[in-house]
N, C-alpha and C positions, 0 to 999 in steps of 0.2 A: 659740470652738472651731472654727467654720467657717473663719475667716480663717487659723487655724493649719494646718488641714487643707489648704487651698489652697496655702499657702506650702510646707508639707512636700512636697506633690505636685510642685510646680514647681521647688523648690530644686535637686534633683539634676540636672535638665535645664539649669538656668541654670549650674550648676557645670561640667557637661560642655561647654556652649557656651563658657564662659570658657576652659576648658582647650584646646579645639579652636582657638579664636580665637588664643590665646597661642602654641600650637604653630605655627600658620601664621606668626605674627609672627617667631618665632625660627628655625624650621627651613626656611622656604620663601623663598628670595631673590626680590626683586621681579622681576628679569629672567627668572627661571624661570617665575614666575607669568604674566608677560605673554606668554611664548612659546606657552602653551597656549590663549590667547584667540583665537577666530575673528575674522577681520577684518570679516565681514558682520554686519549687524544680525540677520538671520534665524538665522545660525549661533550668534551670541551668546545669543539668547533660547532657542534649542534647548539650548545648553549649560547655561544657568541653570536651566531647568526640568528637564532631564534629570539634572542633578546631584542634584536633590531625590529622585529615585528610588533613588539609591545611598547617600545619607548619612542615617542615622536621626536627624534633628534635629527637635525640636519647637519650637514658637514661643517657648518660654521662654528658649531660648538662641540662636536663630537671628539675632536682631538684633545681638548681639555679634560673631558670625561675619561677618555682612555688613559691619558697620562696618570690621572688620579687612581684609576682602577689598578694599574700596574704598580703604583706606589703602595697600594693596599695589599698587594700580594697576588693579584690575579695573574695567571700565566700570560706572558705577552702574546702568545699565539691566539689565545681566546680573545684578548682585548683588540688585537689587530683585525681579526675576523669581524668582530662587532663594529669596529670603526669603519670598515669598508662597506658592510652590508646595511647598517642602520639608516644612513641617509637615503637609501633607495627603497628598502622594504618596510619602513615604518608606515602606520596607517594613514597619516596625513598625505605623504607622498604617493601612496598607492591610490588614494582617492583623487588626487590632482591628476595623476597619470590617466586614470579611467575617464575623468571628465574631459581632459584636453584632447584625448584621442577618441572621443565619442563612444565610449564603452567597448573599445577594441580589446578583447581578452587576449588575442595573440600578442599584441604589443605589451600589455601589462604582464603577461606570463613570461615573455622573452626578457623584459627588463629585470624581473625578479630572478630569473634563471641565471642571467649574466652576472648579476650582483653576487649570487651564491657561489658560482664557479670561481670568480676572481677572489672572493673573500676566503674560500677554502684554500686556493692555491697559495696566496700570499701569506695566509695564516700558517700553513704548513712550512713554507719557506722560512718564516721568521723564527721557527724553532731551531734553525741552524745558526742563529745569531746569538752569541752569549749575552751581550748587553745591548738592549735596543734603545734605551733612553740615554740622552746626553748626560743627564744628572743622576743616573741610576747607579746603585751599588752592584755587587756581585749578582749575576743572574738577571740583571735588568729589572729588578723588582723594587727599586726605590730605596736603596740603602743609604741614601744621602741624608735622611732625617726629616723629610717633609711629613711623614706620617706621625702626627702628634697624638698624645693621649688626652682626649677631652672628656673622659668618663667622670671626673670629679666636678665638672662645671654644672651650674644651674641651667635651666632651659633658656633663660634670657642671655646668659653668657655664651651658650652655644649658638644662638641666633646671631649675636654680634660677631662671633668667630666665623660663622658662615659668610656674613656680609664682608668681613675683612678679607678672608681668603678669596672671595668672588671678585672683589674690587681689584686685588693684586693680579689675579689671573686674567681678568678682563683687560687690564692695562697692558699686561705682557703680550697677549695675543692680539690686542687691538692695533698695536703698531704694525704688525704684519698684515692685518686685514686692510689697513689704510694703503700700505704699499701695494698689495695685490689689487685693490680696487683701482688705484691709479694706473697700474700696468694694464689692467683689463679695459679701462676706459680709453686709454691711449690706442690700444689695438682696435677697439670697436669704432673709434673715430676715424682711424686711418684706413681700415679695410674697405675696399670698394663695395658699395651697397648691392650691386648686382653680381657679385662674384659667384654666388651659388647658382645663378641662372646658367652660367657657362658650363658647370660641371654636373648639373642635375641629371643629364642623360646618361651618365656613366656611373655604374654602381660603385666601383672601387674608388674613383676620384671623389664621388660625393661622400662616401664614408670617411675618407681621409680628410676632406674639407670640414666635415662636421666634427670630427675628432679634434682638429686644430681649433675650431671655434669653441668647442666645449672647454678646452684648456684656457683659451684667451678671454672669453667673455665672462667666466667666473659667475655664472648664474646660480643662485641658491636652489637646492634640490626641491624646495617647496614650490618653485615656479618654473623650473626648467622645461617641464613637459609642454607648457603653453608656448614657450619660445620655440621648441622643436617642432611642434605641430603647425606653427606659422610658416615653416618652410615647406609649402605644399608642392613645390616644383621638384623636390628631390625624393628618392626612394625611401620607403618606410624603414628599411634597414639602416640607412644613414641617420634618420631621426632617432632610431634605437641607439646607435653608437653615441649620439650626443647625450641622451638622457642616462645612458649607462656609465659613461666615463666621467662626465662633469662632476658628480658628487664624490668621485674618488681622486681625480687629478684635475686641478685648475690652478691658476696663478696664486690665489690666496691660500689654498691648501699647501702648495709647494713651499711657501714661506713658513707656514705653521709646522709642516713636517721638518723643515730644515733646522728649526730651533728646538725641536722636541726629541727627535730620534737620531740615532747614529747614522753616519753617511751611507753605510751599506744598506740599511733598511730604507732610507730615503730614496735611494736609487731604485730599489725593488718596488717601492710604493708608486714611483713615477713610471718606470719602464714596464713593469709587469702588467698592470692593468691596461696601459695603452696598447701594448702588443696583443694582449688577449682579446680586448674589445674589438680591435681592428679585424683580427682573424675571425672571431666568432660572429661578428656582425656581417662580415662578407659571406660566411658560410650560410647564415640564416637567409640573407638576401638572395644568394645564388640558388638556394634550395626552393625558393618560392614560399617559404613559411609565412612571410609577411608580404602582402600585396603592395605594389608601388602606389 
């Protein structure tokens, strides 16, 4: 029942991501896409993170969108920065965070800040990886031929092409969503219900505990703030760690990363955000910026 609930929660966003990805494939020519890309690294990172504020994309569908953007010629470091930031900084998630934490601007600002820092760091690191996609050609920009020319098609033919591409991508990623949902449901069922009560009095232990829960529970970023806020017995910094890490690293995302990106980037996408969120959340909690 829990696995089904997780799948039903995530499935619409995966479908939206597949449709958006396919619309980019069919309606946005490669040369037009490349014209809007800044030439500087700083400008590219700003574009990647800034786009996350405008597009309401959660982590369930953003991997598909990023894969398509890279196939279209978007530099991988820009797409990776967008992938990590968008599920946290988009308007829908910002609103849900503000509501869940009763208008707490320190919590909202801290969540956005952690997302931006991690997206910048991992985006910069990805520039050192020549090929980021498993099916990419030279430079990791999709030289395998998935970027087709749809310029001569009628509008109806393009719509059919969008639906065809979307169905194929939804089925590809849906398999790993099911696996991730089953794994998360197993962990949620077996974990002791009162585990957090034992560690709530210790800042570091509570942060580590919530980081582990964020990975295991695989809650969609549209709803994870309400889950975090329900753990009232733990420090706010630990709640922050939960909502900052979950949209970047959880069981369903690990599966999607592993079939999309090269192993070196997959390791960076898992270990980098986890380590940074642990350290930064502890520093924020120890400094007293967030009240318990």
